[in-house]
C-alpha positions in Angstrom: 22.9 -5.9 11.0 22.6 -9.1 13.0 24.2 -12.2 11.5 23.9 -15.9 12.6 25.8 -18.6 10.7 25.3 -22.2 11.6 27.9 -24.4 9.8 26.4 -27.5 11.3 23.0 -26.7 9.7 24.5 -24.9 6.6 22.4 -21.8 7.4 22.9 -18.1 7.2 20.4 -15.8 8.9 20.5 -12.0 8.6 18.3 -9.4 10.3 18.6 -5.8 9.2 16.7 -2.5 9.4 15.1 -1.2 6.3 18.2 0.7 5.1 19.4 0.3 1.5 23.0 1.3 2.6 23.2 -2.2 4.1 22.8 -3.9 0.8 26.5 -4.2 0.2 26.9 -6.1 3.5 24.0 -8.4 2.5 25.8 -9.1 -0.8 29.1 -9.8 0.9 27.7 -12.0 3.6 25.5 -14.0 1.1 28.4 -14.5 -1.3 30.9 -15.5 1.4 28.4 -18.0 2.8 27.2 -19.6 -0.5 30.5 -19.9 -2.4 31.7 -23.2 -0.8 28.4 -24.9 -1.8 27.8 -23.9 -5.5 29.4 -23.0 -8.8 29.9 -19.4 -10.0 26.7 -19.4 -12.0 24.5 -20.5 -9.1 26.3 -18.1 -6.7 25.6 -15.3 -9.1 21.9 -16.1 -9.2 21.5 -16.5 -5.5 23.4 -13.3 -4.7 21.5 -11.3 -7.3 18.1 -12.6 -6.2 18.9 -12.1 -2.5 19.8 -8.5 -3.3 16.6 -8.0 -5.4 14.4 -9.6 -2.7 16.0 -7.5 0.1 15.6 -4.3 -1.9 11.9 -5.1 -2.5 11.4 -5.8 1.2 13.1 -2.5 2.2 11.5 -0.3 -0.4 8.1 -1.8 -1.1 7.4 -4.0 1.9 8.7 -1.8 4.7 8.5 1.5 2.8 12.1 2.2 4.0 10.8 2.5 7.6 14.0 2.0 9.7 12.0 0.6 12.6 10.9 -2.3 10.4 13.2 -5.3 9.9 14.1 -7.5 7.0 15.0 -11.1 7.6 17.1 -13.2 5.2 17.3 -17.0 5.7 19.6 -19.0 3.4 19.8 -22.8 3.9 21.8 -25.3 2.0 20.1 -28.7 1.8 21.3 -31.9 0.1 20.0 -31.0 -3.4 18.6 -27.5 -3.1 19.2 -24.2 -1.6 16.3 -22.4 0.1 16.2 -18.6 0.3 13.6 -16.7 2.3 13.3 -12.9 2.6 10.7 -11.6 5.0 9.6 -8.0 5.7 7.2 -6.4 8.2 5.1 -4.6 5.6 1.4 -5.0 4.7 2.1 -7.7 2.1 0.8 -7.8 -1.4 -1.0 -10.0 -3.9 1.5 -11.3 -6.5 -1.3 -12.3 -8.9 -2.0 -8.5 -9.4 1.4 -7.8 -10.8 1.7 -6.9 -14.4 4.0 -8.8 -16.7 7.0 -6.4 -17.2 7.9 -7.8 -20.6 4.3 -7.6 -22.0 4.2 -4.9 -24.7 1.7 -2.8 -22.8 3.9 -2.8 -19.7 7.5 -2.8 -20.9 8.0 0.9 -19.9 6.1 0.6 -16.6 8.0 0.9 -13.3 8.2 -2.1 -11.1 7.7 -5.9 -11.4 11.0 -6.6 -13.0 12.6 -8.0 -9.8 9.8 -10.6 -9.3 10.1 -11.4 -13.0 13.8 -12.1 -12.5 13.0 -14.3 -9.5 10.8 -16.5 -11.6 13.3 -16.6 -14.5 16.4 -17.4 -12.3 15.1 -19.5 -9.4 13.8 -23.0 -9.9 10.7 -22.3 -7.6 9.3 -19.1 -6.3 6.6 -18.8 -3.6 5.0 -15.9 -1.9 4.0 -16.6 1.7 2.5 -14.9 4.7 0.2 -12.7 2.6 3.1 -11.5 0.4 5.4 -10.5 3.3 7.8 -13.4 2.5 9.3 -14.6 -0.7 10.7 -18.1 -0.8 13.0 -19.2 -3.6 14.3 -22.7 -4.2 17.4 -23.4 -6.3 17.9 -27.0 -7.3 21.6 -27.6 -7.8 24.3 -30.3 -7.6 26.6 -28.9 -5.0 30.3 -29.7 -4.6 31.2 -31.5 -1.4 27.7 -32.7 -0.5 
């Protein structure tokens, strides 16, 4: 896994092959980077959603192809944190996802991670034909 941290720009960038065994490293790097900037609740949300987005990118986007990479970009700005997770898969149309809490779909596989993203992030966008998810967290951050 390749890691770039820019303290001057308050940015963490990770690049990893599509290998779920690297998720623990992603969690550790994300948590270590974000902790100085947010409270425990915000850190929990950011780490959880980073893990969910990376898992989706590996399993659904890149189909666990180890030759395809996943990129994570986390930036701390004055009043928000931007998280982007990008894969090299074919993309998808998020409007075609079923609501996982609807009675007809509560037992269906899939869709819960994106549902969590919408529930726990302040803003969620799908970019680049569904190959990139961008989440925005509006927070008052200590030391800013």
